[in-house]
C-alpha positions in Angstrom: 0.0 0.0 0.0 1.1 3.5 -0.7 1.5 6.0 2.2 -1.8 7.7 1.2 -3.6 4.4 1.0 -2.3 3.4 4.5 -3.3 6.8 5.9 -6.8 6.5 4.3 -7.2 3.0 5.8 -6.2 4.1 9.3 -8.5 7.0 9.1 -11.4 4.8 8.0 -10.6 2.4 10.9 -10.6 5.3 13.4 -13.9 6.5 12.0 -15.4 3.0 12.6 -14.0 2.9 16.1 -15.5 6.3 16.8 -19.0 4.9 16.1 -18.7 2.0 18.4 -21.1 3.3 21.1 -20.6 0.2 23.2 -16.8 0.7 23.4 -14.9 2.6 26.0 -11.4 3.8 25.8 -9.2 4.1 28.9 -5.7 5.7 28.7 -3.0 7.2 30.9 -0.6 9.6 29.1 2.5 10.5 31.1 5.2 12.9 30.0 8.4 11.0 30.9 10.4 14.2 31.3 8.0 15.6 33.9 7.2 12.4 35.8 8.7 12.1 39.2 8.8 8.4 40.3 9.8 9.3 43.8 6.5 11.1 44.4 4.4 8.0 43.5 6.9 5.2 44.3 6.0 3.7 41.0 7.6 3.4 37.6 5.8 5.0 34.7 4.5 1.6 33.5 3.2 0.8 37.0 1.6 4.2 37.4 -0.1 3.9 34.0 -1.4 0.4 34.8 -2.7 1.5 38.2 -4.5 4.5 36.7 -6.1 2.5 33.8 -7.1 -0.3 36.1 -8.7 2.2 38.5 -10.7 3.9 35.7 -11.8 0.6 34.3 -12.9 -0.6 37.7 -14.9 2.5 38.3 -16.6 2.1 34.9 -17.5 -1.5 35.7 -18.8 -0.5 39.2 -21.0 2.3 37.7 -22.2 -0.1 34.9 -23.1 -2.7 37.6 -25.3 -0.1 39.4 -26.9 0.9 36.1 -27.6 -2.7 35.0 -28.4 -3.9 38.6 -26.3 -7.0 37.9 -22.6 -7.5 38.6 -20.5 -6.6 35.5 -17.0 -8.0 35.0 -14.2 -6.9 32.8 -10.9 -8.3 31.6 -7.7 -6.3 30.8 -6.1 -7.5 27.6 -2.5 -6.5 27.0 -0.1 -6.7 24.1 2.3 -9.5 25.0 5.8 -8.6 26.2 7.4 -11.1 28.5 9.1 -8.6 30.8 6.0 -6.4 31.1 3.7 -9.4 31.5 5.5 -10.7 34.6 5.6 -7.2 36.2 1.9 -6.4 35.4 0.7 -9.8 36.5 2.3 -9.4 39.9 1.0 -5.8 40.2 -2.6 -7.0 39.3 -2.3 -9.6 42.0 -1.5 -6.9 44.5 -4.4 -4.7 43.2 -6.8 -7.6 43.8 -5.4 -8.2 47.3 -5.0 -4.6 48.5 -6.7 -2.4 45.8 -5.1 0.4 43.9 -4.3 3.7 45.6 -7.8 4.9 44.7 -10.1 1.8 44.5 -10.6 -1.8 45.6 -10.8 -4.1 42.6 -13.8 -6.4 42.5 -15.1 -6.3 38.9 -11.9 -6.9 36.9 -11.2 -10.6 36.4 -7.9 -12.0 37.7 -4.8 -10.8 35.9 -4.3 -9.3 32.4 -4.6 -11.6 29.4 -1.4 -11.1 27.4 -1.8 -11.8 23.7 0.5 -11.3 20.6 -0.9 -8.4 18.6 -0.4 -10.4 15.4 -3.1 -12.8 16.6 -6.0 -10.4 17.2 -7.2 -7.3 15.5 -8.5 -5.9 18.8 -4.9 -5.4 20.1 -4.1 -3.7 16.8 -7.1 -1.4 17.3 -5.9 -0.6 20.8 -2.5 0.2 19.2 -4.3 2.5 16.7 -5.9 4.4 19.6 -2.6 4.7 21.5 -0.9 5.8 18.3 -3.6 8.5 17.8 -3.2 9.8 21.3 0.5 9.9 21.1 0.6 11.7 17.8 -1.8 14.2 19.2 0.1 14.9 22.3 3.6 14.9 20.7 2.8 16.5 17.3 -0.6 18.2 17.8 -2.1 15.9 15.1 -5.8 15.8 15.8 -7.4 14.0 12.8 -7.2 10.5 14.3 -7.2 11.6 17.9 -10.6 13.4 17.5 -12.1 10.2 16.2 -10.9 7.9 19.0 -11.4 10.5 21.7 -15.1 10.0 21.1 -14.8 6.6 22.8 -13.1 7.8 26.0 -15.3 6.9 29.0 -17.5 9.8 30.2 -19.2 10.5 33.5 -21.4 13.6 34.0 -20.3 15.1 30.7 -16.5 14.8 31.5 -14.1 12.4 29.7 -12.8 10.5 32.7 -11.4 7.5 31.0 -8.2 9.3 30.0 -5.7 11.4 31.9 -2.7 13.4 30.6 0.1 14.0 33.1 2.1 16.8 31.6 2.8 19.0 34.6 0.8 22.1 35.0 -0.8 24.5 32.6 -1.6 22.1 29.8 -4.3 23.2 27.4 -4.7 20.0 25.4 -8.2 18.5 24.7 -7.6 15.8 27.3 -6.7 18.3 30.1 -9.5 20.6 29.1 -12.0 17.7 29.2 -11.3 17.3 32.9 -12.3 20.9 33.8 
């Protein structure tokens, strides 16, 4: 495929994702330069997993109240042996002690790690992550605006995503939290 054909294909895929009313996007965006691991006692990867896990758990608990029946969810992660071991151990701790913000009762066990070549859903998650990264690093909003539609909302605010840039950020993510 040519560059323009690839770009058109990715844009069409992002448009399709934007119309999935049943889908919710959860993300944590951390500026590595501004992140202070000593303040949180976590690595960036651990902090991101804790934040995404907490937001997903809150979504599931809210959905449980709405449906009046316990709702469960599963975290699915692109396979990386080093990350898989660390995140599996961290999720075990979350199930035993909770995250900093929330006890975990609706997320099933530990993340399922799968090779992205085996499932298109991991590739779609990669597209969402790519869109967010290109927006935050390069101000490219075409794809971002489409996938941003799927970020979990509560009371009109997009609560499923957080940008940790330091203070004074005016990006759409930070503005959506005001």
